N, C-alpha and C positions, 0 to 999 in steps of 0.2 A: 678237640674233637678228632677222633681217628677216621681213617678213610672208610671203614665199614659203616660207621655211624652216619657219615655223610651220604653214602650210597643208599642206606636204608631210608633216610628222610626224603631223599630225592625220589625214591620209588613210591613212597606214600603220597607225596605231592602229585606225582604224575597220575597215580591211581585216582586221587580225588578229582583231578581235572578231567580225567576220562569219565568218571562216574557222573560229574556235573554235565559234561557234554552229552552223555547219554540221556540225562534227565531233561535237558533243555530242548525246546522245539519251537518252531515258528508258529505264531498265532496271527491269524488274519481276521479282518472284519470290517464292518461299516458302522459309522455313527450318523444317525439321522434324527430329525425332529418328529413330532407327532403327526405331521403331514407327509412323512416319508421323504422329506427333502434333505439331502445330504448336508452335513455341517462340516465345512472345511475349517481346519485350524483347531479342532477340538483336541484337548490334551489327554494323553494316556500315559500314566506314570505308575511304575511298580512301587508299591508302598514301601517305605523305609529304605529307599535306594535313590540313586541319582539317575537311574535308567528310565528312559521314557521316549515317547515319540508324539507326533501329532498327525491328524488326518490330512489327506491331500485335498485337492479341489473337488473330488468326487465323494469325499467323506470316508475314503478307504484308509486303512492303516495296516501296518505289519510290525510285529515286535517279537523279540526272542524272550520266552518265558520258561518256567519250569513248574512242575506240580507244586501246589501250595502257595504260589505267588498270589498277591492281591493287587488287582488292577484298579486304579482310580480314574474314572472318566469324568472330565469336567469341561465346561464351556460357559463363558459369561452369559448370564441370563437364564441358565438352566440348572436344574437340580443335579447335584453330583451323584454318580452311581459307582458302586464297588462290585467287583466280580471276583470270586475265588476261582483260581485255575485248578481244574482236576485233570481231565484228559481232553478238553475241548481243543479242536483245531481251528474252529471259527467261532467268534463271538460278535454278534451284531447287537448294537445298543441303540435304544430309542430314548433320547433325553427329553424330558418334559419341562415346559416353561415354569419358572419359579417367579411368582409375582414380586416377591421381595428382591429377587436377583435381577429381574428385568430392569428395575429402576435403581439398581444397587448403588452405583458409584457415580457421583457428579462432583467434579472438583470445584470447590468454592474457596473464598479467601482464607488462607492459612488452614486448610483442611478439606474434608470431603463430606458428602451428605447423600442420603438416599434421594433419588429423584422424586419419589412420592412425598418426601418431606420438604421439598423446596417451597418456599413462600415468596421468593423473589423472581425476577425476570432473568433467567439464565438459559442460554441455548448451548447445546453441545453438538459438535461436529466431530465424528469419528473418521480418522484417516483410513478409509477403505480403498478408494481409488484416486484420491487427490494427488498422490505422488506420481500418477501417470499423466498429469497435466504438465505440459512443457512451460514452466514458469521459472524465472530466476529467483523469485522470493516466495516465501510461504504465504504471505498475506494476499498475493495475487490469486492464489487458489481458493480463497474464501469468498470471492465475488459470487453473489447470489446464493450463499449458503445459509445466511442468518438474517432474520427480519430485524429491521431497525439499524442495520449496519450498511452504510453506503461506502463502497470502495471504488474509487475512480482511478483509472489509468492516467493520472495527471502527467506523468513523465514516462513516455513510451520508449525512451532510450533503453538499450540493453542494460539490465540491472537497475533500472530506475525505480524509485519508491513510489507507490501509489499514495493517494490521500485517503485516510480512513476517518470517518465520523460516525459516531453512534448517537442516534437520536438528535441530530442536528448540531448547529453551532451555537454555543451559549455564551460567547465572550467576544468583545470587540478587539481585544489585544492579546488574549491568552491563547496558547496552543490548544487546538480543538481535537487533537489526536488522543486515542485511548492509551492507558498504561498497558505495559506488556510484562507478564510474569511467566518465567520459564522454570518449571519444576519448583515453584514456590519462591523464586528469587526475582525481584523486580529488576528489569533491564531497560536500556534505552530502546525506543522504538526503532532506531537504526539497526538494532540487532536482528530484526526480522529478516534482514538480508543475509544473515550469516547462518541461518538454521537450515539444515538438510531436511527436506520434506520427508525423506525416507526414515528419518529418526523420530518423526512426530507420531505420537499415539492418538492424541485428540486435542481439540480446541474447546474451551468453554468461554463463553462471552457473557460477562456480567454487565447487564444493560441498565438496570434501575439503581437508584441511589441506595436503596436498602441493601442490595447485594454488594455494591462497590464501596459503601461507606467504611467498611472495615479497613480499607486502604487510605482513608482520609483524603488528603489533597491529591494523591496519586490517582484516585478513582473518580475525579470530577467529570471526566468524559467517557466513563466506562472502562472496563478492564478486559483484556484478552489473556486468558490463562492457557498456556501451552504445556502439555504433558508429553515428555519424550518416552520412547520405548525402553523397556527394561528387559533384562534377561529372564528366562524361566528355567526352573529346575529341569534337568534332563540333558539329553544330548545337545551339544552346541549346534545351532542352526546357522548356516551361512546363507546369505542372500546376495545376489548381484542383480542390480537394476540398471538398465541403460535405455536411452532413447536418442534418436537423432531425427532432425527434421529441417524444414525450410520455412522461413518467415517472409511474408510479402506484404508491403504497405498498401493500405487503402488510400488512394490518391483523391484529388478534388477535381471534378469536372469543371467547376466554376473557374478554376485557375488554369485551364488548358486553352490558351489562346496563342495563335501564331501571328507573325507580322502582317500577313495579308489580311487576316480578319480584322485587326485593329485599323489598318488603312481603309478597309471598306466601311467600317463604322464612321471614320472621319469623313470619307467621301459622301456618305449618305446624309450626314448632319450638316456639313459645311459646303458641299458641292465641289470640293477640291481636296487634294492630298498635299499636305504641307511639305516643304522642302526637306525637313528633317526625316519625315517618313519616306520620302522618295529616296533619300540616302540609305535608309534602312532596307528598303526593297532592293536597291542596287547591291547591297552587301549580300542579301539572301540569294539574288540571282547569280552573283559572281562566286561566292564562297560555298553555296549549297547548304548553308546552315540555317535552319528555322525550327529550333527544337523546343520541346517542352522540358523544362529543367527538372520536372518531377521524374522523368525517365532516366535522368543522369543521377540524381541524388537518391532516389528510392530504389536502390539496386537489390534489395532483399539480402538475406543472409542465412547461414546455417546455424543451428543450435544443437549441441551434443552434450549429453550428461552421462556420467558413469558413477555408480555408487556401489560400494561393497560393505557388507555388515556381517558381524558375528555376534550372536546372542546365545547365552546359555547360563549354566551354573548348577549349583546344588541347592539343597533345602536351606542351607545357611548363607551361601554367597552366590550372588547373581551379577552378571556383567553384560554390558552392551558396548560394542565398539563399531565405528564406521569410518569410511573414507569417501570423499566425494570430489569429483572434478567436473566443472561446467565451463563450456565455452559458448558464448552467445554473440553472434556477429551483428545483431540488430538489423534494421531495415534501411538505415541511412548510411551512405558512404563514410568511411572512417570510424563509424560506431563499432565498438568492440568491448567485450566484457569477459574476463576470465576469473574464475572463482575456484578456490581449493579449500577444503575443510576436513577436519578430523574430529572425532568425538570419542570419549571414553567415559563410561558411567559404571560405577561399582557400588553395590549395596551388600552389606554383610551383617550377620548377627554375631556379636561378641558375647556369647552367653545367652541365657533365656530372656534377659531384660534389656540388654544394651544393643543398640544398632548404630551402625556407622555407614556413611555414604560419602562418596566424592565423585565429582564429574569435572571434565575439562573439555573445552571446545575451542581449539585454535583455528583461525581461518586467515586466508590471504586473498586479496582481490586486486586486479589491475584493470582499470577501465580507461579507455580512450573516449573522452567526452566530446560532444559536438562543440566546435569553437564559437558558433553563433546560433541564434535561433533559426529554425528552418525557414522562417519567412524571408530571410536574406537571399538565399539562392533562388527560391521559387518566384521572387518578384523581379528577377532580372530579365532583360530583353531576350527574346528567342533568337535574334539574329547574331548574338555574340558567340564567336567560336571559342573553344578552350585554348587551342594552340595556334600560333601563326603558321601559315602555309605559304607556298610560293605565290599563290593567288592573292593572299592578304597583304603581302609586302607593298603592293602598289598604293595602298591606302595609308601608309605610315607617314607621320609627320617627322621627316628625317632631321629637321632642324632641331627638334627637341629630343628625338630618340634615334640617334645615328647608329646605334649598335644592335638594334632589335633584329633578330634573325629567325629563320624557320625553326620551329620547335619551342620557341619562347612562349610564355603565357601571353594571351591576347588581352589587352586592356583597351577599353573605350578611349582612354586618354591618348593612346597611340595614334588615333585617327587624325587625319589632316582635313581641314575644311575644303570642300570642293566647289566647283562652279557647275551647278545643275540648272538646266532650263534657262540659262542666261542670268541666273542669280549668283553673283559673285560671293565667295566666302560662305557657301551654304554650311550652316552649323551642323557639326557631326551629331548623330544620335547619341544619347547618353544612357548610362546604366546607373545603378545605385552606388554612390561613393567611389566611382572610378575603379570598381573592383571586378575581378574575375571570380565568380562564385566557386568554381572548382578549385582554384588556387587557394581561396580563403579556407577551404576545408583541408585540402591535402597538405598545404605548406604551413598549417598551424596545427601543432601537435600538443593537445591538452590532455594530460594524463592525471589520473587519481590512483594512488597506491594506498592500500589499507591493510594493516596487520592488526588483528584483533585476538584477544584471548578472553574467554568467559570461563570462569571456574567457580565451583561451589562445593561446600562440604557441610555435613550435618552430623550431629550426634544426638541420639534420643535415648532416654532411659525410662523404663516403666517403674515408677516409684511404688505404686500399689496397683492392684487390679483395676484397670480403667484410667489410671492417673499417669500421664506421661509428660515428662519435661523434654524440651527439644531446643537446641541451639544450632544456628546455621550462619554461615558466612558466604556472601557472594562477592565476587570480584570481576569487574569488567575493565579491561585495558584496551585502549584504542590508539593506534598510531597511524595518522593519515597525512600523506604528503601529496600536494598538488603541484604539478609543473605545467607551465603554460608557455610554450615556445611558439612565437609568431615569426616565421622565417623571413628571409630577405626577399623572397619571391611572392609573398602572399598579397602584395599590394603594388600598384603601379609606381609608388614612390620608392620602392626598393629598400635599400639598407636603412634608410631613415625611419622606417616603420617597424624594423625588426626589434624584438624585445623578448626577454625571458623573465617569467615571474615564478617565484618559489613560495609556497605556503606550507607551513607545517602546523599540525595540531596534535597534541597529545592529551588524552583525557582519561580519567580514571573514575570509577564508581565503586565504592565500598559500601556494603549494606550488611548489617548484622541483625538477625531476628532471634528473639528468645521467647519461647512460648511455654505455657503450661496448659495441658488439655485434660479434661476429665469427661469420659463418656461411659454411660452405664444405663442398663435397662433394669427397671424395677417393675416386673410384671407388665402392665399396660402402659407404664410410664417410661419414656425414653428421654434422656437428658444428655446434652453435650455442652460443656462449659469450656470457654477459652479465655485466656488472659495472656498478654504479651507486651513486649517492648521492642522497638526497632530504632536503629541508629543508621543514618545514611550520610555519606560524604561524597560530593562530586567536585572534581577539579578539572580545569581545562586550561591548557597553555597554547597560545596561538602566536605565530610569527609570520611576517610577510616582508619580502624584499624583491625588487625588480632591477634587472640589468638591461642597459641599452647600449647603443653604439656598436652594433655588430657589423662586421664587414663580410662575413660569409656564414655558411650553415654547418661548419665543421664542428664547432663546440657549442652544442645546444644547452648551455648551462651558464652559470655566473662566471666561469673561468674565461669564456669567450667575450665577455662584455668589456667595453672600454670605460663605461660609466656605471657605477652602482648607485641606485637610488637610496633613499633613507630607509633604514631598517625599522620596522614597527613590530611591537610585541605587546600583548596584553594577556593577563591571566585572570581567571575568575574561579571562585570557590563557593559552593553551596553546602550548608550543613542542615540536617533535619533530624528531629527526634520525634517518635510517636509512641503513644501508649494506647492500648486497645483491649477491649473485652467483648465477649459475645456469649449469649445463651440461646441454645436451640432446644425446644421442648415439643414432644409429641405425645399425645394421649390416645391410646388405642388405635394408632395410625389414622385417626380421623381429625383430631383437633391439633393444630400446629401453631407454634409461636416462635418467633425469632426476634431478638433485640441485640443491638450492638452499640458500642460507644468508642469513639476514637478522639484522641487529643494530640494534635500535631504542633510542633514548633519549628519555625524556619528562620534561617539567617537572612532571608530576603526582607523581613520586616523588622522594625525597631522594637525597642524594649517594651513600649506601651502596648503593642498588639502582636507580639511574636507568636502567640499560641492561638489556635482555633479549635473549636469543639464540633464534632460531627456525629450526632446520634442517628439511629435508624431503628425502625421496628416494622414487623410484618406478621400477618396472621394468615392461616389457611384452613380450609374445611374440605376434607375428603368425603364429599357427599356420597360417592359411589360405594363407600364402605359402611354406610348406614344400613340397618337391617331392611329398610323399605326398598333399597336398591341392590343389595348384595346379590340377590338371586336373579337380577335382571339379565335377560339375554340381549338386550339392546345397548344399555349403558354399562360400560365396563370401567370407565374412568370419568370422574367428574369432580373437579377440585376448583373451588373458588379461593382466590388469594388477593390480598390488598397489602401494599407496602407504602411506606413513607420514610424518606431519609434525607440527610443533609450531607453534602460533600463540599469541598473547597478547592480553590485553585490559586497558585502563586507563580506559575511559569509563564508570565506574560512577556510580550515583546513590543517595545516602544522604539526599536531601531538601533539601540546601542546595547551591546552585550554587557558593558560595564554598568550602565544604569539598570539594566534588567537584574543584575546580581545584587546591587545595593541601592535601590531606589529611595530609601529613607534617608540616605546620607547626602550631604552637599559634596559633589565630586568635581574634580578639576580635569581639564584636558590640555594638551599642548597647544600653544597658539603663538603666532609670530606677530610682532608689532615693529613699527619704524621708530628708531631712536637716533636722532642726528644723522638721518639718511642711511642708517645701518639697520639691517634686519636683526632683531633680537628675539630669541626664543624664550617664551615664558609659559604661564598657565592662565587659563580663563575658566570661569564657572561653566560646568556642563549641564547642570540641572538644578531645580529647586528641591530642597530637602522636604520630606514630609514624614515625621516620626510616627504619625498616626495611621499610616497605610496599614490596611488589614486584608485578610483573605477575601477573595471572591467566594460567594456562597451560592450553592444550587440546592433548592428544595424540590423534591420530586415525589409526586403522588402517582401510584400505579395499581389500579384494579385490573384483575385478569381472571380468566377461566382456562383450565386445562381440561380436555375432553378426549374420550375414546369410545367409539361405538362399534357394535357388531364384532365382539371379540377383538377390539382394537384394530379392526381392518381400516377404520377411519379414525384418525387421531390428530391432535394438534393443540394449539393454544391461540387465544385472542387476548391481546393486551391493549390497554389505553394508558397513555402516559401524559403527564403535564409537568414539565420541569421549568422552574422559574429561577433564573440566575440573577442575583443582585450584588450590590457592592462592587460593581465592575471596576476593574483597574483600567483607567484610561486617562488620556491627556485632556484637560479642561482649560479653556481660555483664561488667562490671568492678565492683570494690568501691565501695560508696557513699562511702568516705572520699575518693575522687578528686573528688567533686562531680558525677560523671556516672553514668549507668546503663549506658553501653556505650561502646566505642571501636572504631575501624576496625582490623581485623587481616586477615592472610591466613590463612584457615581454611576448610576444607571441600572436598568433592569431589563432583562430580555427573557422571553418565554418561548419554549418549544413544546409543541403538543402534537399528538398523532395516534394512529392505530397501527398495530402490528399483528399479522396473521401468519401462522405456520400451520399448514394443513397437509397431512400425509395420508395416503390411501394405499392399501394392498389390494389392487384391482383383481388380480388373478394369482392364486397360490396353488400350484400343482407340482407334482413330483418332477416333471421335466420342463415346466414352463412357469415363469412368474413375471408379473408386471406391477411395478410400484410407481406412484406419482407423488411429487412433492411440490406444493405451491408456497412460495414465500412472497409476502407483500407488506409494505410499510409506507405510511404517509407521514408527512411532517409539515407543520406550520410554524414559521419563525416570525416573532413579532417583538419589536422594541417597545417596551412599556414606559420607560423613562430614561433620560440621559442628561438632565440638568441644563446648564447653560449651553451644552453642546448640541441641543436639539436643532436639527436643520444644518448642522455643520457639514461642509463639503470636504471631501478627502481627495488629495492629489493621488494620481497614479504613480507608478514607478518611473514614469518618463516625464514627470513634472507638469502634467496637464491637469488643470483644475476642473472641478465640477464633474468628475467622473462617477463618484459614489456619494451617497448622502445617508446620514443617520437621522431618520425622521420618525417620531413616535407614531405608532400604529402600523408601521411597515417593517419588513425584514431589515435586519442590520445590513449596512453597506449595500443598499439598493442602488441600481444604476440611475443616473440623473442626467437628463439631456432633453433635446428637442424631438418632437414627433414629426416625421416627414409626412407631408400632405400629398398623398398620391391621387387625390381626387381632382386636383386642379388641372385644367386643360393644358396641352402642350403649348398653345399660343401664349400662355403666360410667360414662357421663357423669354420672349422678345419684349415683354413689358419691363418698366423700371423695377429693378429687383428690390425686395424688401431689405432693410438694413438690420444686421445683427450686431448689437452693441455699437452702433454708429458706423459700421463698415458695410460696404456693398458686397454682397456675396451671391454667387450663382447657386443658391439652394432654396428650395421651397419647403418651408416648415410651417406648422400650424401656429397661428396667432391665438394662443389659448386664452389670453385675457382680453382679446378683442380691442386693443388700443391702436391697432394699425401699425405697430412696430414689433419687430422681433428682438426681444431683450431677454435677460436672465429670468424675467418674470414669466416667460413662456415655457420654461423648462418644467419637466414633470418626471415622475418615476417611470422608467421604461421597463422595469423588470428586476429580477434578482437571481442570483446564481444557485438557489437551493431548489432541488426537485421536489415536487409535491408527492410523487409516487415513485418508488423503486420496487421492482418485482422480479421474480424468476419462476420458471416452471420447468421441473426436471422429471423426465420419464426414464425408468430403468427396466430393461427387459432381460430375462435369462431363459435360454433354451438349451437344455443339455449342457454342453461345455462352452457354449457361446454366450456372450453377454453384449448388450448394446444399450447405450444411454445417450441422452442429449439434454442440454439445458438451453432454453431460450430466456433471455434476460433483457430488461429494459429500464429506462428512466424517463419520466414525463413531468413537465411542469416547470422546469428550470430554464434559465437563459444564460448565454455566454456573451461576453463582450469581445467580439472577434475583430480586433483592430488589424488583423491580417488583411482584411479587405482594404483598409486605408493604405497600407503599404503596397499591396499588389496593384491597385488601380493608380496610385499616385506615382509610382516609379516606373511606369510602363510608357514606351513610346518616346515623345519629344518633351522638351522642357515645360511646355505649357500643358502637356498631357491631354490636350483636347481630344485627340483621337482615341486615347486610351480610356477616356471616361464616357464615351458616348453610349456605351451599352446601358449605363445607368439611366439614360434618358428614357429608355423604354419602360422603366419602372416608375417613371414620374419623378426621378431624382436627377437634378442637374447640378453638377458641382464643378468648381475650378480649382486650380492649384492652391491658391491662397486659402480657400476654405479647408481643403483636405489637410494641408500642412499645418493649419491651426488645430486640426484634430479635435474639432468640437463634436461631442458625442451626440449621435442621433439614433433614432430607432432603426435605421438601416444597419447599423453596426451591432446592435443588440439583437442577437439571433437565438433561436430555440436550441437548447442543448439536448432535446429529446433524441433518443436512439432506441433501436430494436436490434438485438444481436442473437445470432445462433452462437452462444458463447462457447459451448463445449459440445463436441460430438465424439463418442468413443465406441469402438468395437473391439472385442477381445475374444481370445480362444484359449482355454486351459487344456493342454494336452492330457489325454486320459492316462490313468495310473499304469495300466498294463503296458503302455508304450514307454513312459518315462522311467519306469522301474528298470527297464533294460538299459537305460542310459546312465543309471547310477545316480539319479537325482530324485528329489521328493516333490518337486513342483516346477512346472515350466508354463509360462503364460506369454502369449504373443498378442500385441494390441496395436491399434492405429487410432490416432486422435486428430481432431481438427478444432481449432479455436477461431472464433470470429469469422467463420466461413461465410456467413451472411451478416452484414453490418449496415443498417439503414439509418440515415440521419434525417432530420427535419428538412423540408423543402427549402427553407430560407437560410439554412446553414451552409456556408461555403468553405469551411476549413477542413482540416485533416482528421481532427479528433475532438468531438464535443466534450470528452471527459477531461481534456487537458486544461490546466491552468498554469500560468507563469509563476505564481507564488501562492502558497497555502495561507498567507497572512489574511486573517478575517477582515482587516480593514480595506484590503484591495483584492478581494477574492473574485474569481470568475473571469479574469482577463487572459486572453491568449493572443499571440501574434502568429496565427495560423495553427500552431501547435504541432508537437511531434506526432507523426501519423499513427493511428491505430493500425494494427497489423493482423493478418490471418496467418496461422501456423499449421503446418501439416507434419506429423511425427509418426515414426514407427518405433515400437519399444518392445523390450523383453524383460521379464522378471524370472529369475532362476533361483530356486531354493535347493540346497543340498546339505 
């Protein structure tokens, strides 16, 4: 090509560009609904191109067009519109609601469905403002959002996981948490802590068995489906979200007592102050320390989050990518959590029929865990200093501690006995375990490091019109390391108590799904058929080793140890296979039918019962679409539905991970025995084999009605459910000749039933002002129907105390079992001969329920249960111009908590006999002494109400107007402020820090807490920026 030709082509190109530039012009406008309310986020795309934009918060848009372009205006729930560009400079669009689009897409198991065609109990939560709530985990943001779902802040540490139950607890030993599915792939519930809330598009919760049965055993406790955001065709949209705030603990007034108060109690009850409390008062007077340990340990903390995302693509390929960094300092000293994640999601068309997608989400977290339960520091004596001062050295027992100096940690064991009021060798006041609570936290560094990767890929091919084959693979990799360093200064014993513990866990989950789906409309007939197969493998490798003999704090690892303990390791593996099919049918949008079948096989069970079958069916009737209601101005939605289904469970917990994995086998464990005065290591039986173990099964019946009145200004649903779980996997007593006390069998039946209400109202809908209200409420009744020879069996708690829980037919599983305190007896009874409890004299007055004149085990009764009768929330949302304001009040009523924090607090305060520290209880009619409290016999004083009322969320935001942000070069800017738990009211008889907290989610010992990690209020300021 010669120079002249090149110059000519360049001239032509420049001319075309110039002509195009002359033809192009800026088009502006507004997109609103039929009520003239602006629609933010509506899409405007130039047909047959990748050019497009979206409306801002005021419904305004601006786009470069040329004559002849065709603009497509679209928004979910509204009819699409097209406009041909001639010479317009402004195009305002009014989108009208499309009934078929309004209920268009609800994610269900292995697919989607129209909302109007749903026949099961499925609730959907769209992430509109949930990402503005300052939470470390996405499941925390769901509190109060869905009926039938109870989410408790059981672990209020930074990054701590809540406990989630859907429609109650249906097993004595199995995990009661729901299955979690992310973009169609089943993941561990732990993965909820790895998801960036800014990546979440919506949540769907499958509550009834008919909806969840397609997942077989995975769906026995309900399913949470999470759909992440995808890119859209058009210009790449960048978003930056950040918030920063402060967290403050809700303390306990019941545990705020100083030394003088306790001494006054003792003086009032005994007429004198004991020598030990005199010593304590002397320390207060000399050292000036009389603190509430809550003020030291509940120091509050900051929380900060940053998230950056980019989403976009073309008609054929769409992508979404994000980064997030979170730092949560918690509300207790040393509590700290850092989390980092990234995500990439890509979907593309490889021709007209082939689609491919891939996603990856790596994450890393570092968490400093609390070294002990919060009851330990809060039960310590208020006179105890943190460090030694010049004034405190005069009280040191130099014979035992000659080297203690100013600045060293102060331990009660350092104190010397004094001569007070002529009493030689006055015993020093004591604390719990000769410990300094501050040193116990600061000098013990317990960390958890976690590196995770979740990835998935799929390939789908449209074989025929409406017939699609799809294969997908999901991979979850988790590497978790826990290090526990107890330093040389954390205890008065010094180096002898220093140790380092290292735990490693590596787990993998592989799951492959292969489906064939056929969806077609034949006039008034709509049919959707699904068939598939799934294979799953889970592996876990665990190791544990401890080092001791440390002489300093320089090497906080195994390298610094002079003695290495025995290394332990165990590995487990689970394999599952499932086959499933489903048919959905709708006739004339009025008459609906859905039926599914799943057959699962699991390596947990033996060859005799390896497979379980889980069928389900449901029907629905859209009455509002009948001719006699179609023209009604009052009733717009009225659908009756009934479902019945069967699900199974095999993820039970009997205390041993090895037995949990292979309960049908006879397993061995390491054991030592004496042979000629030598210790020999061998093996001993671990369990009794049972090749006939089979799946737990849950049958659920669910009639319901969905409704909408006055153009759906009032809408909602009302469900009744009854779920009966039988063939429970539990330990049943066996003859001692077997060498065991119990064996795992299928035995027992438990029932959960209740009502669920979701009610929404559009109270006011104006151009500049709107007000919406949502009421969520659910009830639950738990009842044990049968349990074989284990009826009335008592369950030990995690601290080895008997008779704390009982499984008794006709009552909730794991009900509290103990004595009823008799508050009606006169105080003069204190000086009478005390009644005997199991043959021991005790200073406690409890009711003689059987009237035999003695207090024995026969006088114990059920004191309550941990399951709330009612969980509810009420949300109000207001919008005025560019301002928005919302708040949610939420509560729980009818449950009880076993707050043994009271036992610790009152028992370990004051002097060794604790007489002074226990006198407050006299005013309540309860008189106790050390021996009774230390025996920790459960009474109604310890079983307290877990009721609470909270102002769970409060939000106020402002979207800057378009004419202002356009000058800044951005498409959206929102400023907001939020508060969580601003008001949190507990029952009058509850003394702890958090009625939602439980020490363990194990159903056999549920509802116990040792004061609990405190609930906290959070104040945050945030910013959302789109560009």
